[in-house]
VEXDREN-2710 file (C-alpha; in Angstrom, 1 decimal):
% VEXDREN-2710
k/r/px/py/pz
1/UNK/25.7/-16.8/29.6
2/UNK/27.5/-13.8/28.4
3/UNK/25.5/-10.7/27.4
4/UNK/27.7/-10.4/24.3
5/UNK/26.7/-13.8/23.1
6/UNK/25.3/-14.0/19.6
7/UNK/21.5/-14.4/19.6
8/UNK/21.6/-17.5/17.3
9/UNK/23.8/-19.3/19.9
10/UNK/21.2/-18.7/22.7
11/UNK/19.3/-21.8/23.8
12/UNK/15.7/-21.1/24.6
13/UNK/13.6/-23.1/26.9
14/UNK/10.5/-25.0/25.7
15/UNK/8.2/-22.5/27.6
16/UNK/10.0/-19.5/26.0
17/UNK/9.5/-20.9/22.3
18/UNK/6.1/-22.3/22.8
19/UNK/4.4/-19.8/25.2
20/UNK/6.3/-16.5/25.8
21/UNK/7.4/-15.6/22.3
22/UNK/4.0/-16.6/20.7
23/UNK/2.4/-14.4/23.3
24/UNK/4.5/-11.5/22.1
25/UNK/3.5/-12.4/18.5
26/UNK/-0.2/-12.3/19.4
27/UNK/0.2/-8.8/21.2
28/UNK/1.9/-7.5/18.0
29/UNK/-0.7/-8.9/15.8
30/UNK/-3.4/-7.1/17.7
31/UNK/-1.5/-3.9/17.2
32/UNK/-1.1/-4.6/13.6
33/UNK/-4.8/-5.5/13.2
34/UNK/-6.0/-2.6/15.4
35/UNK/-8.3/-1.3/12.8
36/UNK/-10.1/-4.7/12.5
37/UNK/-10.2/-5.2/16.2
38/UNK/-11.8/-1.8/16.7
39/UNK/-14.3/-2.4/13.9
40/UNK/-15.2/-5.8/15.6
41/UNK/-15.5/-4.2/19.1
42/UNK/-17.6/-1.4/17.8
43/UNK/-20.0/-3.9/16.0
44/UNK/-20.3/-6.0/19.2
45/UNK/-21.2/-2.9/21.3
46/UNK/-23.8/-1.8/18.8
47/UNK/-25.3/-5.2/18.2
48/UNK/-25.7/-6.4/21.8
49/UNK/-27.2/-9.9/22.1
50/UNK/-27.3/-10.5/18.4
51/UNK/-23.6/-9.8/17.8
52/UNK/-23.1/-13.5/16.8
53/UNK/-25.1/-13.0/13.8
54/UNK/-24.5/-9.3/12.9
55/UNK/-20.8/-9.2/13.3
56/UNK/-19.8/-12.4/11.2
57/UNK/-18.2/-10.3/8.5
58/UNK/-16.0/-8.3/11.0
59/UNK/-15.1/-11.4/12.9
60/UNK/-14.0/-13.1/9.8
61/UNK/-11.9/-10.2/8.7
62/UNK/-10.3/-9.9/12.2
63/UNK/-9.6/-13.7/12.3
64/UNK/-8.0/-13.5/8.7
65/UNK/-5.7/-10.6/9.8
66/UNK/-4.6/-12.1/13.1
67/UNK/-4.1/-15.7/11.5
68/UNK/-1.9/-14.1/8.7
69/UNK/0.3/-12.3/11.4
70/UNK/0.3/-15.5/13.7
71/UNK/1.7/-17.5/10.8
72/UNK/4.3/-14.9/9.7
73/UNK/7.8/-16.3/10.2
74/UNK/9.4/-12.8/10.1
75/UNK/7.2/-11.5/12.8
76/UNK/8.0/-14.6/14.9
77/UNK/11.7/-13.9/14.2
78/UNK/11.4/-10.2/15.3
79/UNK/9.6/-11.2/18.5
80/UNK/12.1/-14.0/19.2
81/UNK/15.0/-11.3/18.8
82/UNK/13.2/-8.9/21.0
83/UNK/12.8/-11.6/23.6
84/UNK/16.4/-12.6/23.5
85/UNK/17.4/-9.0/23.9
86/UNK/15.2/-8.6/26.9
87/UNK/16.5/-11.8/28.4
88/UNK/20.1/-10.7/28.0
89/UNK/19.4/-7.3/29.5
90/UNK/17.7/-9.0/32.5
91/UNK/20.7/-11.4/32.9
92/UNK/23.1/-8.4/32.7
93/UNK/21.2/-6.0/35.1
94/UNK/18.9/-8.3/37.1
95/UNK/16.0/-5.9/36.6
96/UNK/12.9/-7.1/34.8
97/UNK/11.7/-5.2/31.6
98/UNK/8.6/-4.0/33.4
99/UNK/10.6/-2.4/36.1
100/UNK/13.2/-0.8/33.7
101/UNK/10.4/1.3/32.0
102/UNK/10.2/4.7/33.5
103/UNK/7.2/5.2/35.6
104/UNK/5.7/8.6/36.0
105/UNK/4.5/9.8/39.4
106/UNK/0.7/9.7/39.8
107/UNK/0.5/13.3/41.2
108/UNK/1.8/15.4/38.2
END
């Protein structure tokens, strides 16, 4: 497959469209709902064992936010395009995206 191929022409495998891209959508949704995730985490830490009863409102708000983003076709398309870009870059260089990111030495 050529690196200059159009993103629309690229055939994605079942695992890519059903698992890998939705995983990217979930990660981005968590970033977009960071405020609600933080509120729910804070409530759970403060409530301890009774979090099931005390954090219903925060849990409902978090679920609503995440579900909205999970079902957003624009976000899915953005993640799909990002995945295709990473895939083409890997095919071009042979270096995975994790390895391409610059790592800082531990002893700075």
